[in-house]
A tleap script that builds the chain and sets N, CA, C and O, in Angstrom:
source leaprc.protein.ff14SB
mol = sequence {
  NPRO ALA THR ILE TRP THR SER GLU GLU GLU
  GLY ALA LEU VAL GLU PHE LEU LEU SER GLU
  PHE SER ALA SER GLY ASP GLY ASN PRO LYS
  GLU ALA THR PHE LYS ALA ALA ALA SER LEU
  LEU THR GLU ARG PHE PRO ASN ALA SER GLY
  ALA GLU LYS THR SER ASP ALA CYS ARG ASN
  LYS TRP GLN SER LEU LYS SER ALA TYR ASN
  THR VAL LEU ASP ILE LYS ASN THR SER GLY
  PHE THR TRP SER ASP GLU PHE GLY ALA GLY
  ILE VAL ARG LYS ASN ASP ASP VAL TRP ASP
  ARG TYR CVAL
}
set mol.1.N position { 140.665 3.100 88.371 }
set mol.1.CA position { 140.016 3.661 89.027 }
set mol.1.C position { 138.496 3.847 89.884 }
set mol.1.O position { 137.499 3.646 89.190 }
set mol.2.N position { 138.288 4.183 91.205 }
set mol.2.CA position { 137.023 3.722 91.413 }
set mol.2.C position { 135.999 4.905 90.584 }
set mol.2.O position { 136.076 5.721 89.665 }
set mol.3.N position { 135.162 4.463 91.437 }
set mol.3.CA position { 133.653 6.059 91.531 }
set mol.3.C position { 134.217 6.601 92.548 }
set mol.3.O position { 135.024 5.825 93.060 }
set mol.4.N position { 134.170 7.256 92.888 }
set mol.4.CA position { 134.361 8.893 93.904 }
set mol.4.C position { 133.305 9.137 94.405 }
set mol.4.O position { 132.475 8.761 93.577 }
set mol.5.N position { 132.653 9.653 95.502 }
set mol.5.CA position { 130.775 9.808 95.621 }
set mol.5.C position { 131.584 11.413 96.609 }
set mol.5.O position { 132.760 11.305 96.956 }
set mol.6.N position { 131.052 12.322 96.836 }
set mol.6.CA position { 131.459 13.714 97.297 }
set mol.6.C position { 129.619 13.046 97.717 }
set mol.6.O position { 128.849 12.291 97.124 }
set mol.7.N position { 129.528 14.091 99.486 }
set mol.7.CA position { 128.329 14.480 99.773 }
set mol.7.C position { 126.946 15.039 99.015 }
set mol.7.O position { 125.743 14.795 99.096 }
set mol.8.N position { 128.026 16.162 98.027 }
set mol.8.CA position { 127.179 16.505 97.158 }
set mol.8.C position { 126.769 15.929 95.938 }
set mol.8.O position { 125.632 16.095 95.497 }
set mol.9.N position { 127.591 15.296 95.400 }
set mol.9.CA position { 126.748 14.087 94.442 }
set mol.9.C position { 125.994 13.235 94.342 }
set mol.9.O position { 125.278 12.839 93.422 }
set mol.10.N position { 126.335 12.626 96.370 }
set mol.10.CA position { 124.972 11.976 96.556 }
set mol.10.C position { 123.898 12.333 96.771 }
set mol.10.O position { 122.786 11.811 96.680 }
set mol.11.N position { 124.491 13.851 97.255 }
set mol.11.CA position { 122.596 14.354 97.236 }
set mol.11.C position { 122.370 14.860 95.160 }
set mol.11.O position { 121.607 14.243 94.416 }
set mol.12.N position { 123.228 16.028 94.721 }
set mol.12.CA position { 122.269 15.278 93.442 }
set mol.12.C position { 122.137 14.557 93.167 }
set mol.12.O position { 121.216 14.728 92.367 }
set mol.13.N position { 122.397 13.484 93.172 }
set mol.13.CA position { 122.439 11.916 92.212 }
set mol.13.C position { 120.454 11.801 93.297 }
set mol.13.O position { 119.335 11.705 92.793 }
set mol.14.N position { 120.834 11.870 94.738 }
set mol.14.CA position { 119.182 11.153 94.836 }
set mol.14.C position { 118.441 12.777 94.880 }
set mol.14.O position { 117.285 12.443 95.144 }
set mol.15.N position { 118.417 13.960 94.804 }
set mol.15.CA position { 117.197 14.701 94.084 }
set mol.15.C position { 117.164 14.727 92.985 }
set mol.15.O position { 116.181 15.441 92.785 }
set mol.16.N position { 117.706 14.337 91.646 }
set mol.16.CA position { 117.544 14.012 90.962 }
set mol.16.C position { 116.202 12.622 90.337 }
set mol.16.O position { 115.377 12.614 89.423 }
set mol.17.N position { 116.578 11.677 91.346 }
set mol.17.CA position { 116.290 10.499 91.436 }
set mol.17.C position { 114.862 10.466 91.843 }
set mol.17.O position { 113.985 9.776 91.324 }
set mol.18.N position { 114.731 11.299 92.840 }
set mol.18.CA position { 113.335 11.641 93.420 }
set mol.18.C position { 112.419 12.613 92.774 }
set mol.18.O position { 111.192 12.625 92.865 }
set mol.19.N position { 113.338 13.594 91.973 }
set mol.19.CA position { 112.084 14.059 91.464 }
set mol.19.C position { 111.946 13.626 89.786 }
set mol.19.O position { 111.197 14.179 88.980 }
set mol.20.N position { 112.764 12.628 89.540 }
set mol.20.CA position { 111.853 11.568 88.547 }
set mol.20.C position { 111.254 10.571 89.001 }
set mol.20.O position { 111.010 9.647 88.225 }
set mol.21.N position { 110.815 10.477 90.518 }
set mol.21.CA position { 110.108 8.756 90.684 }
set mol.21.C position { 108.461 8.381 90.072 }
set mol.21.O position { 107.959 7.304 90.393 }
set mol.22.N position { 107.630 9.439 89.106 }
set mol.22.CA position { 107.277 9.386 88.744 }
set mol.22.C position { 107.227 8.619 87.545 }
set mol.22.O position { 106.399 7.773 87.207 }
set mol.23.N position { 108.007 8.944 87.088 }
set mol.23.CA position { 108.318 7.834 86.241 }
set mol.23.C position { 108.396 6.663 85.917 }
set mol.23.O position { 108.044 6.068 84.899 }
set mol.24.N position { 109.182 6.150 87.417 }
set mol.24.CA position { 110.177 5.246 87.589 }
set mol.24.C position { 109.101 3.746 87.930 }
set mol.24.O position { 109.595 2.678 88.293 }
set mol.25.N position { 107.518 3.966 87.713 }
set mol.25.CA position { 106.240 3.276 87.712 }
set mol.25.C position { 106.139 2.408 89.635 }
set mol.25.O position { 105.576 2.342 90.728 }
set mol.26.N position { 107.236 1.940 88.710 }
set mol.26.CA position { 106.899 0.350 90.441 }
set mol.26.C position { 108.549 1.146 91.627 }
set mol.26.O position { 109.182 0.644 92.556 }
set mol.27.N position { 108.604 1.890 91.246 }
set mol.27.CA position { 109.624 3.000 92.327 }
set mol.27.C position { 111.131 2.426 92.269 }
set mol.27.O position { 112.038 2.445 93.101 }
set mol.28.N position { 111.029 1.828 90.760 }
set mol.28.CA position { 112.917 1.974 90.690 }
set mol.28.C position { 112.783 2.314 89.264 }
set mol.28.O position { 112.069 1.969 88.322 }
set mol.29.N position { 113.877 3.230 89.511 }
set mol.29.CA position { 114.061 4.351 87.679 }
set mol.29.C position { 114.693 3.236 86.826 }
set mol.29.O position { 115.379 2.240 87.054 }
set mol.30.N position { 114.065 3.950 85.540 }
set mol.30.CA position { 114.508 2.986 84.578 }
set mol.30.C position { 115.639 3.482 83.822 }
set mol.30.O position { 115.984 4.653 83.978 }
set mol.31.N position { 116.069 2.951 83.264 }
set mol.31.CA position { 117.448 2.467 82.948 }
set mol.31.C position { 117.892 4.281 82.504 }
set mol.31.O position { 118.795 5.037 82.861 }
set mol.32.N position { 116.339 4.440 81.263 }
set mol.32.CA position { 116.648 6.036 80.396 }
set mol.32.C position { 116.706 7.098 81.997 }
set mol.32.O position { 117.061 8.252 81.757 }
set mol.33.N position { 116.543 6.940 82.805 }
set mol.33.CA position { 116.320 7.558 84.416 }
set mol.33.C position { 118.098 8.056 84.678 }
set mol.33.O position { 118.754 9.094 84.590 }
set mol.34.N position { 118.336 6.626 85.037 }
set mol.34.CA position { 119.957 6.851 85.036 }
set mol.34.C position { 120.852 7.388 84.304 }
set mol.34.O position { 121.800 8.004 84.790 }
set mol.35.N position { 120.726 7.277 83.420 }
set mol.35.CA position { 121.176 7.858 82.593 }
set mol.35.C position { 121.494 9.645 82.269 }
set mol.35.O position { 122.399 10.397 81.907 }
set mol.36.N position { 120.523 9.653 82.551 }
set mol.36.CA position { 120.566 11.005 82.370 }
set mol.36.C position { 120.749 11.606 83.725 }
set mol.36.O position { 120.882 12.809 83.950 }
set mol.37.N position { 120.737 10.341 84.876 }
set mol.37.CA position { 121.385 10.474 86.646 }
set mol.37.C position { 123.248 11.466 86.230 }
set mol.37.O position { 123.732 12.464 86.764 }
set mol.38.N position { 123.908 10.363 84.823 }
set mol.38.CA position { 125.035 10.370 84.797 }
set mol.38.C position { 125.280 11.735 83.709 }
set mol.38.O position { 126.326 12.376 83.810 }
set mol.39.N position { 124.302 12.091 82.742 }
set mol.39.CA position { 124.463 13.103 82.099 }
set mol.39.C position { 124.179 14.235 82.981 }
set mol.39.O position { 124.413 15.271 82.359 }
set mol.40.N position { 123.721 14.503 84.325 }
set mol.40.CA position { 124.043 15.508 85.044 }
set mol.40.C position { 125.007 15.253 86.016 }
set mol.40.O position { 125.904 16.067 86.235 }
set mol.41.N position { 124.945 14.599 86.391 }
set mol.41.CA position { 126.462 14.839 87.220 }
set mol.41.C position { 127.736 14.696 86.871 }
set mol.41.O position { 128.618 14.551 87.717 }
set mol.42.N position { 127.978 14.724 85.516 }
set mol.42.CA position { 128.506 15.137 84.251 }
set mol.42.C position { 128.450 16.236 84.131 }
set mol.42.O position { 129.490 16.798 84.477 }
set mol.43.N position { 127.652 16.896 83.768 }
set mol.43.CA position { 127.941 17.999 83.477 }
set mol.43.C position { 127.645 19.305 84.930 }
set mol.43.O position { 127.681 20.528 84.788 }
set mol.44.N position { 127.327 18.421 86.441 }
set mol.44.CA position { 127.119 19.859 87.493 }
set mol.44.C position { 128.584 20.192 88.196 }
set mol.44.O position { 129.126 21.152 88.744 }
set mol.45.N position { 128.929 18.689 87.817 }
set mol.45.CA position { 130.714 17.775 88.510 }
set mol.45.C position { 131.578 17.994 87.505 }
set mol.45.O position { 132.245 16.960 87.473 }
set mol.46.N position { 132.071 18.900 86.447 }
set mol.46.CA position { 132.996 18.681 85.717 }
set mol.46.C position { 134.438 17.630 85.994 }
set mol.46.O position { 134.838 16.759 85.222 }
set mol.47.N position { 135.002 17.991 87.234 }
set mol.47.CA position { 135.656 18.346 87.857 }
set mol.47.C position { 135.529 16.988 89.292 }
set mol.47.O position { 136.061 16.824 90.391 }
set mol.48.N position { 134.605 16.331 88.526 }
set mol.48.CA position { 134.499 14.931 89.827 }
set mol.48.C position { 135.841 14.335 89.867 }
set mol.48.O position { 136.443 14.272 88.795 }
set mol.49.N position { 136.356 13.928 90.833 }
set mol.49.CA position { 137.020 12.744 91.605 }
set mol.49.C position { 136.719 11.463 91.452 }
set mol.49.O position { 135.615 11.029 91.781 }
set mol.50.N position { 137.921 10.502 90.795 }
set mol.50.CA position { 137.553 8.969 90.073 }
set mol.50.C position { 137.114 8.760 89.326 }
set mol.50.O position { 137.107 9.586 88.415 }
set mol.51.N position { 136.305 7.273 89.145 }
set mol.51.CA position { 135.938 7.283 87.427 }
set mol.51.C position { 134.710 8.084 86.976 }
set mol.51.O position { 133.984 8.440 87.904 }
set mol.52.N position { 134.387 8.386 85.928 }
set mol.52.CA position { 133.132 8.400 85.656 }
set mol.52.C position { 131.890 8.045 86.223 }
set mol.52.O position { 131.446 6.929 86.492 }
set mol.53.N position { 131.347 9.289 86.377 }
set mol.53.CA position { 130.095 8.364 87.294 }
set mol.53.C position { 128.908 7.843 85.872 }
set mol.53.O position { 128.182 8.692 85.356 }
set mol.54.N position { 128.901 7.235 85.679 }
set mol.54.CA position { 128.073 6.058 84.146 }
set mol.54.C position { 126.527 5.609 84.978 }
set mol.54.O position { 126.076 5.599 86.123 }
set mol.55.N position { 126.004 5.196 83.295 }
set mol.55.CA position { 124.080 5.560 84.768 }
set mol.55.C position { 124.558 3.742 85.503 }
set mol.55.O position { 123.935 3.376 86.499 }
set mol.56.N position { 125.514 2.912 84.970 }
set mol.56.CA position { 125.832 1.590 86.120 }
set mol.56.C position { 126.263 1.776 87.816 }
set mol.56.O position { 125.932 1.145 88.821 }
set mol.57.N position { 127.181 2.985 87.585 }
set mol.57.CA position { 127.465 3.557 89.055 }
set mol.57.C position { 126.383 4.268 89.348 }
set mol.57.O position { 125.648 3.823 90.230 }
set mol.58.N position { 126.038 5.516 88.690 }
set mol.58.CA position { 124.130 6.139 89.486 }
set mol.58.C position { 123.556 4.381 90.304 }
set mol.58.O position { 123.594 3.966 91.462 }
set mol.59.N position { 123.130 3.848 89.152 }
set mol.59.CA position { 122.165 3.047 89.466 }
set mol.59.C position { 122.826 1.746 91.165 }
set mol.59.O position { 122.113 0.998 91.835 }
set mol.60.N position { 124.052 1.949 91.274 }
set mol.60.CA position { 124.706 0.879 92.289 }
set mol.60.C position { 124.691 2.140 93.347 }
set mol.60.O position { 124.483 1.650 94.457 }
set mol.61.N position { 124.786 3.134 93.416 }
set mol.61.CA position { 124.874 4.168 94.425 }
set mol.61.C position { 123.423 4.147 95.253 }
set mol.61.O position { 122.901 4.235 96.364 }
set mol.62.N position { 123.213 3.976 93.949 }
set mol.62.CA position { 120.891 4.640 94.456 }
set mol.62.C position { 120.786 2.863 95.641 }
set mol.62.O position { 120.799 2.733 96.865 }
set mol.63.N position { 120.684 1.759 94.437 }
set mol.63.CA position { 120.703 0.099 95.470 }
set mol.63.C position { 122.033 0.775 97.016 }
set mol.63.O position { 121.764 0.798 98.217 }
set mol.64.N position { 122.846 1.045 96.607 }
set mol.64.CA position { 123.445 1.383 98.416 }
set mol.64.C position { 123.024 2.337 99.755 }
set mol.64.O position { 123.090 2.201 100.976 }
set mol.65.N position { 122.294 3.954 98.295 }
set mol.65.CA position { 121.934 4.604 99.601 }
set mol.65.C position { 120.473 4.141 99.979 }
set mol.65.O position { 120.049 4.660 101.012 }
set mol.66.N position { 119.623 3.259 99.337 }
set mol.66.CA position { 118.446 2.805 99.691 }
set mol.66.C position { 118.299 2.110 100.146 }
set mol.66.O position { 117.172 1.963 100.620 }
set mol.67.N position { 119.823 0.626 100.482 }
set mol.67.CA position { 119.890 -0.105 101.326 }
set mol.67.C position { 119.452 0.273 102.575 }
set mol.67.O position { 118.502 -0.058 103.285 }
set mol.68.N position { 121.022 1.592 102.746 }
set mol.68.CA position { 121.554 2.559 104.177 }
set mol.68.C position { 120.017 3.200 104.632 }
set mol.68.O position { 119.394 3.205 105.694 }
set mol.69.N position { 119.815 3.602 103.595 }
set mol.69.CA position { 118.017 3.984 104.309 }
set mol.69.C position { 116.992 2.691 104.737 }
set mol.69.O position { 116.223 3.315 105.468 }
set mol.70.N position { 116.680 1.820 104.745 }
set mol.70.CA position { 116.391 0.960 104.739 }
set mol.70.C position { 116.643 0.444 106.230 }
set mol.70.O position { 115.990 0.410 107.272 }
set mol.71.N position { 117.972 0.043 105.790 }
set mol.71.CA position { 118.603 -0.358 107.202 }
set mol.71.C position { 118.438 0.264 108.450 }
set mol.71.O position { 118.354 -0.323 109.529 }
set mol.72.N position { 118.380 1.923 108.190 }
set mol.72.CA position { 117.858 2.533 109.374 }
set mol.72.C position { 116.413 2.245 110.038 }
set mol.72.O position { 115.827 1.854 111.048 }
set mol.73.N position { 116.252 2.806 108.502 }
set mol.73.CA position { 114.050 2.810 109.666 }
set mol.73.C position { 113.762 1.643 109.786 }
set mol.73.O position { 112.632 1.587 110.272 }
set mol.74.N position { 114.388 0.129 109.510 }
set mol.74.CA position { 114.481 -1.106 110.411 }
set mol.74.C position { 115.184 -0.916 111.479 }
set mol.74.O position { 114.900 -1.878 112.193 }
set mol.75.N position { 116.259 0.026 112.267 }
set mol.75.CA position { 116.986 -0.080 113.329 }
set mol.75.C position { 115.975 1.005 114.776 }
set mol.75.O position { 115.821 1.012 115.997 }
set mol.76.N position { 115.495 1.844 113.411 }
set mol.76.CA position { 114.534 2.899 114.126 }
set mol.76.C position { 113.085 2.269 114.417 }
set mol.76.O position { 112.176 2.894 114.964 }
set mol.77.N position { 113.027 1.365 114.114 }
set mol.77.CA position { 111.241 0.022 114.446 }
set mol.77.C position { 111.564 -0.734 114.669 }
set mol.77.O position { 111.074 -1.637 113.991 }
set mol.78.N position { 112.643 -1.229 115.748 }
set mol.78.CA position { 112.899 -2.292 115.997 }
set mol.78.C position { 112.441 -1.340 117.117 }
set mol.78.O position { 112.334 -0.114 117.109 }
set mol.79.N position { 112.120 -2.556 118.414 }
set mol.79.CA position { 112.249 -2.796 119.924 }
set mol.79.C position { 113.216 -2.513 120.410 }
set mol.79.O position { 113.994 -3.403 120.067 }
set mol.80.N position { 113.960 -1.522 121.290 }
set mol.80.CA position { 115.150 -1.707 122.087 }
set mol.80.C position { 116.442 -0.933 121.475 }
set mol.80.O position { 117.444 -0.386 121.935 }
set mol.81.N position { 115.968 -1.139 120.387 }
set mol.81.CA position { 117.130 0.175 119.601 }
set mol.81.C position { 116.716 1.798 120.385 }
set mol.81.O position { 115.652 1.957 120.985 }
set mol.82.N position { 117.642 2.772 120.255 }
set mol.82.CA position { 117.033 4.610 119.911 }
set mol.82.C position { 118.404 5.210 118.591 }
set mol.82.O position { 119.506 4.831 118.194 }
set mol.83.N position { 117.309 6.473 118.299 }
set mol.83.CA position { 117.697 6.923 117.439 }
set mol.83.C position { 117.494 7.855 117.006 }
set mol.83.O position { 116.425 8.349 116.645 }
set mol.84.N position { 119.062 8.435 116.972 }
set mol.84.CA position { 119.057 10.294 116.659 }
set mol.84.C position { 119.082 10.847 115.331 }
set mol.84.O position { 120.221 10.762 114.872 }
set mol.85.N position { 118.455 11.258 114.720 }
set mol.85.CA position { 119.010 12.029 113.288 }
set mol.85.C position { 120.211 12.846 113.112 }
set mol.85.O position { 120.707 13.325 112.093 }
set mol.86.N position { 120.664 12.911 114.692 }
set mol.86.CA position { 122.318 13.834 115.160 }
set mol.86.C position { 122.990 12.947 115.406 }
set mol.86.O position { 124.002 12.895 114.708 }
set mol.87.N position { 122.810 11.749 116.535 }
set mol.87.CA position { 123.886 11.234 117.143 }
set mol.87.C position { 123.904 9.743 116.247 }
set mol.87.O position { 124.924 9.056 116.214 }
set mol.88.N position { 122.659 9.354 115.544 }
set mol.88.CA position { 122.571 7.676 114.739 }
set mol.88.C position { 121.870 6.624 115.833 }
set mol.88.O position { 120.850 6.706 116.518 }
set mol.89.N position { 122.759 5.734 115.696 }
set mol.89.CA position { 121.897 4.815 116.524 }
set mol.89.C position { 122.180 4.486 118.154 }
set mol.89.O position { 121.455 3.784 118.858 }
set mol.90.N position { 123.635 5.290 118.653 }
set mol.90.CA position { 124.085 5.218 119.938 }
set mol.90.C position { 124.358 4.234 120.245 }
set mol.90.O position { 123.722 3.859 121.230 }
set mol.91.N position { 125.296 3.307 119.736 }
set mol.91.CA position { 125.451 1.952 120.296 }
set mol.91.C position { 126.315 1.988 121.574 }
set mol.91.O position { 127.322 2.692 121.511 }
set mol.92.N position { 126.066 1.331 122.720 }
set mol.92.CA position { 126.826 1.547 122.966 }
set mol.92.C position { 126.872 -0.309 124.360 }
set mol.92.O position { 126.014 -1.178 124.199 }
set mol.93.N position { 127.663 -0.416 125.169 }
set mol.93.CA position { 128.010 -1.616 125.572 }
set mol.93.C position { 126.937 -2.245 126.213 }
set mol.93.O position { 126.773 -3.464 126.185 }
set mol.94.N position { 125.825 -1.055 127.081 }
set mol.94.CA position { 124.645 -1.627 127.406 }
set mol.94.C position { 123.571 -2.463 126.890 }
set mol.94.O position { 122.774 -3.265 127.375 }
set mol.95.N position { 124.045 -1.601 124.774 }
set mol.95.CA position { 122.580 -2.345 123.848 }
set mol.95.C position { 123.281 -3.590 123.525 }
set mol.95.O position { 122.781 -4.130 122.538 }
set mol.96.N position { 124.661 -4.473 124.225 }
set mol.96.CA position { 124.741 -5.372 123.975 }
set mol.96.C position { 124.130 -6.669 123.025 }
set mol.96.O position { 124.432 -7.202 121.957 }
set mol.97.N position { 122.819 -6.885 124.349 }
set mol.97.CA position { 121.997 -7.987 123.958 }
set mol.97.C position { 121.374 -7.671 122.608 }
set mol.97.O position { 121.330 -8.546 121.743 }
set mol.98.N position { 120.770 -6.140 122.345 }
set mol.98.CA position { 119.747 -6.023 121.347 }
set mol.98.C position { 120.065 -6.044 120.294 }
set mol.98.O position { 119.258 -6.292 119.398 }
set mol.99.N position { 121.592 -5.744 120.017 }
set mol.99.CA position { 122.803 -5.854 118.217 }
set mol.99.C position { 122.368 -7.083 118.603 }
set mol.99.O position { 121.268 -7.499 118.240 }
set mol.100.N position { 123.200 -7.801 119.393 }
set mol.100.CA position { 123.271 -9.782 119.171 }
set mol.100.C position { 122.319 -10.656 118.741 }
set mol.100.O position { 122.348 -11.801 118.289 }
set mol.101.N position { 121.083 -9.495 119.092 }
set mol.101.CA position { 119.216 -10.470 118.960 }
set mol.101.C position { 118.968 -9.922 117.225 }
set mol.101.O position { 118.616 -10.571 116.241 }
set mol.102.N position { 119.260 -8.728 117.354 }
set mol.102.CA position { 118.959 -7.843 115.667 }
set mol.102.C position { 120.401 -8.180 114.960 }
set mol.102.O position { 120.514 -7.182 114.248 }
set mol.103.N position { 121.460 -8.895 114.739 }
set mol.103.CA position { 122.487 -9.104 113.887 }
set mol.103.C position { 121.975 -10.844 113.633 }
set mol.103.O position { 122.618 -11.573 112.878 }
savepdb mol mol.pdb
quit
């Protein structure tokens, strides 16, 4: 089965990894940190859906969340875009030219 993440599990993962940030050195968590995150998630969410949240699953989720975060930052900093933390990018037809240039 696939790994299924709830927003609570994602939040717990991010919170844990950020708390261990100083141990990462270069900003990328070490294998031991992902193993500890997997253990924490198993303990905190014993009835989680989907496949077990292994250290690899935690690393993949972290990279995915980090990529999405960096994309949002990039959009927020690109001229011609608008961003609202409540409504997101506000994609509308009148901004087609901005999106075409961005993509």
